[in-house]
N, C-alpha and C positions, 0 to 999 in steps of 0.2 A: 427680438433675439437677433444677434449678429449672424452673418453668414456662416462663420466658423462654428458658432453655437448650434445653429440649425443642423449643420453636418454632423456634429457630435451627437445631437439628440436622435438623429435618424440612422446613425451608423449601425446600431444593433439590428434595425429593421432590414439592413442589407445582407444579413447572414443568408447565404444561398443554400437552401435545403438540399437541392440535388448535388451541389458541389461538396457539401459537408458529408453527405451520405457516401458519395463516390470515394472521397478521401478515406473515410472510415473503412469501407469495404476493401480498398486497396491495402491499407495497413494490416487488416485482419488476415489478408491472404499471404502475408509474409510470416513464415513460421518463426516464433521467437520464444520458445519455452525457456523459463529461467535457467541461466547458465549457458544459453546458446543464442546470443543476441547479435552475432556478427552481421548477419544479413540485414536485419532491421536497422542496425546502427548505420550501415552504409546508406540505406534508403533515407534515413532521417537526415544524415549529413547533406545529402544531395538536395532534399526538399527544403531544408532551412537555408541552405546556401542560395538556392534559386530564388528564395523569397527575400533576399537582401540581408541576411544575417552574417555576422562574422562567426564562424563555426570552428570549434576545436573538440578534441576527444582525449580523455586521459588514458592512462595505461591500462585501466581495467574496463574501459569501454563506455563510461559515462559521456554523454554528448552535451556540450555547452554551446548555445547559440545566442548571440547578443544582437539585439536590434536597437539601433540608435534612437534616442528620444528627441522630441521637439520641445520639451520643457524640462525643468530640473527634476531630479530624483531618479531612482532606479528601483524597479519592482521585479521580484522573482516569481516565475511561473514554473511550478514543478509538476512533472509527470514521470512515468516509468515505461520502458519499452518492452520489458519481459512480461510473459503471461504465466499464469499459475500451472503447475503440473507439467506433464510431458506431451500434451496434445499437439499434434501437427496436422496439416492438411485440413484446416478449418474451412468449412464451406457454409457461409452464411446464407440464409434465406430471408425474404421479407414477406410477411403476411399481415394484412390489416394494420399497416403502419408500425409493425414490430419487427426488429431484426433479431434473429435467433439462429440456431443450427437445427439439424435433424435430431439432435439429442445424443449424438455419438461423441461429441467433443464440447468443450467450453466454447464461448464465442470470442473472448478476448476484448470485450468492452472495457475490462479492467486491464490496462488503462488506455487502450487505443482510442476510446471515446475522448479522453482528455487530450491526447496528442492531436486528434483530428480537430478539436476545438481551437487549439493553439495555432494550427496551420491556417484555419479559416480566419482567425483574428489577424494573422500576418497578411493574408491575402487582402483583407479589407483595408488595413493600414497602408499597404502599398498602393492601393488604388484611390486612397483618400489622403493624400500627403499633406493637406492643409489642416488635418485634425491634430490637435495637440495631445501628446501622450508622453509619459516618462520613458526612459530607456528600459528595455525589457531583457532580462536574463532568463532564457528558457533553459532549464536543466532537466534532461531526460536520462534517468538513471537505469543502470542494469541491476539485476539481482534483487529487486525490491521484494519480490515474492518469496525469496529464500532468506529473509531476515534483514532487509535493508542493506544488503551487501554493498551495493554501489554507493549509497549515500554515506555509509559508515566509513568508507575508505576515501571519501572525497576531500580534496584540498579546497577548503572554503576561502582561502586567501585569494583565489581567482575571482571571487564574487564581490560585487559592490552594492548589492541590494540591501536596503534597510528594512524591508518587510516583504511578505510574499503570500502566495496563494497556491495551494496544492490541488490540482484538478484530478482528484483520485479518491472519491468516497461514494458510498451508497447513500440511500435516503431519498426522500422526495426532493424535487427541484425547489430550491430555496433553502435547503438544509445547509447549515454552517457548522462544521465540526470544530468546536472550540476546546474540547477536552478529550484527550486520549490517554490510555493507560501506559504504565511501565510493563514491559514484557521480559520475562526471564526464561531462557531455555534450560532444561535439566537433562543431564545424562547420569543415570544411576547404574553402576556396575556391581552386580552381586557375585561374590566368589564363594562357591561351595566346594564340593570335592567329588570328582567323577570316579565312578567305579563301575564294574560290570553289574548291570541291573538284574541279571538272571542268576548270578553266582553269589555275590556278597553285597546286596543292596544296603544292608544295615551299616556297612562301613562308609557309605557315601553321605554327602550333604546335598540334597536336591535344590539347586538354585532356582529352578522354576517354582517349586513349592514355596520357597522363601519369598519370591517375587509375588506370587499369588496372594499370600497372606498379607504382605505389605499393601498391595493394591486394594485388597478387600476392606481394609480399615482406613485407607487414605482418603481424606476429604477431596472429592473431585467434582467436576461439573460446575454449576452455578453455586458459589459459596455464599455470596450476598450480592447486593446491587452493584458493587464495585469490583468484585473479585471472582475470577474463574480459574480453574486448573484442569489439566488433562494429562493422562499418559497416552501417548499416541502410537508408539511402536514397542514391540517386545521381540527380542532376538536372543536365541540361545539353544543349547543342546546340540548333540552331534548325531545320535542314532537312537532308534527305538530301544535298544538294549544297553544304553549307557545312561547311568544317572547323571543328569546335566550338572556340570560344575561351574558354568558361567552363564549369566543372563545379563543383557543390557536393556534398560528401559530408557526411552526418550520421551520427554514431555515438556510441558510449559506451564507457567503460572502468570497471570496478569492481574493488575489492580490499578485503580486510579488513586489509591491511598497506599503510601509506602509502608506504613505500619501494618496494615492489613496484609500486604504482600509479604513482608518479613514473617508475619505470623503463619501465613499459609505455607511458606517454604519450610519453616520450622516444623510444622505439623507433618508435612510429607517426609521430611528427613526422620522424624521421630518414628513414623510408621515403618520405615525401612530398617532403622536401627533396632527396634524391638523385635521385628521378625527375624532379622539376622542373628540377634543374640539368642533367641529361643533355639535356634538350630545350630549354633556354632559357626555361622558363616561370617564373612567380612564383606565390606562394601565400600565403594567410592561414590560420593554424592557431589557432582560438579554442577555449578550454575554459571550462566553467562547472561549478563544483561544485554538484550538485543536493542531495545530502545527505551527511553525514559519518558515518563508522563509529561504532558504540558497542559496548561489551562490558560486560554486567552480571554481576558475580560472584555465585556461589551464596549468598554471605553477605549480599548486599544485599537490602533489604526487598522490592522487587517480586518478585524471584525466590523468596525464602523464602515469601512469602504465597501465591504461585501454587502452588508445590510442595506446601505444606501442604494447600491446598484440594484439589488433585488427588489426593493420597494419602488424604485423608479419605474421598473417594468411591471408594477402592479401585482407582484407576487408577495405572499406572506413569508417572512423569515422564520425558519425553524431551527432554533439552537439545538445542536445535537452532541450528545456525549457518546463517543465511539467506543466499541469494545476492541477495536483493532488499531494497528499502527500504520503510519505512512512515512514517507521521507520527511514529512513535516515534523515528526518527532525529533529527527536529527537536526533539522534546521533550527527549530525552537531551542534545542539544547545548546546550540552553538551561537545563539544570540540573534537569529533572524526570525522575528515573530511571524508565524504563519497560521492561517486557518485552512481547513480542507473544505472544498466545495463539491456538491453532488454533480455528477455528470450524466445521471440517468441510468446507470448500470443497475441491474437487478439480478440476484442469485449468482453473483460473481463467484468463481471457482467451481461452479457446478455445471453439469451438462444442460441444465435448464436456464443457464444465463441468457439474458436478453436485454434489449434496450428499445424504448419507444423513440421513433424518429423525432416526434414532437418534443420529447424531453431533451434529447441531445441538442436540438436546435435551441431550445430555451436556455440550456446550460451555457451554450456558446454565446448567446445574447447577453447573459449575465457577465461573462468574461469580458466581452467587448465593452460593455458599459463600465465595468470596474476600471479598465485601462484608460478609457477616454473621458470619463466624467471629470468635471472641474475639481481640482484639489480643494480641500476644505480650508 
């Protein structure tokens, strides 16, 4: 093996556990609930600049960091800087090799574990400049947790990558998310008639009752292996003694199969329509596609390169069909084929969220191997 080949083979073993954990803990300490990414954006611009990247930021806050390559081609590495919900003041603790919190907040491993891995990759490339690798376009989005807001508004003409990897998914280390669903948001407005509930309730049309009847017969939860649906919020009414005239329901439906998704949306609309008709109410049923399904074949480049790197490290490849979306849905829809890779996060979005240090390190080693392995 040549000296350069030897360095490439050993580079993954140079992932520094203490440095990686330190970086992760520092990122977690910067509050960044979705919609409030200003401070973490500034921190990331500084870190990627200090590690030799050409860095820019678009008008909505997405950060782009480009690291020059030493061989042809350009690869996209995607992460996001926001965390789910409204939690701030996150205080991580480490017990028995597991990073978690005291249970009062989320941890933020989704997706700061992915960002930490990217920063460790850059640190290794900077200190091993004889290692050949493609140009790397790091894209760190805002608003991912609120419906891929950042990626959906992103100008992809600024990117040159022909394929990519999204460091933002759950699952065992070695998981490759090759298939993700289409997600549709629903906003259902029910219009009844408000009247005084103590004086003339018979003249009113109770929008809450209409909503309840619609939800009671609406197919929700796990519909089949590929389809789910949910009504997540209900808002309406003014006072105890007023028959409510307006109710707004917010929900979603997802499926890996477009025909099944269309059928699910039709069933939900039918449930609303029938309940409204029974009571003389009217309704608005609005849908918005948040992201579209993608399916990457095992023969396609991002899957092949991820699998090759995982197997090189002696790990089993676990093909994964995800029930959720990532920025990868957007990149795939726009012609940049991507798979999502596990970073070690567990129970993301919950107060029980945690990550094993060993898993975070191995996820980083997979990333390093992908970027530095010999092209096919």
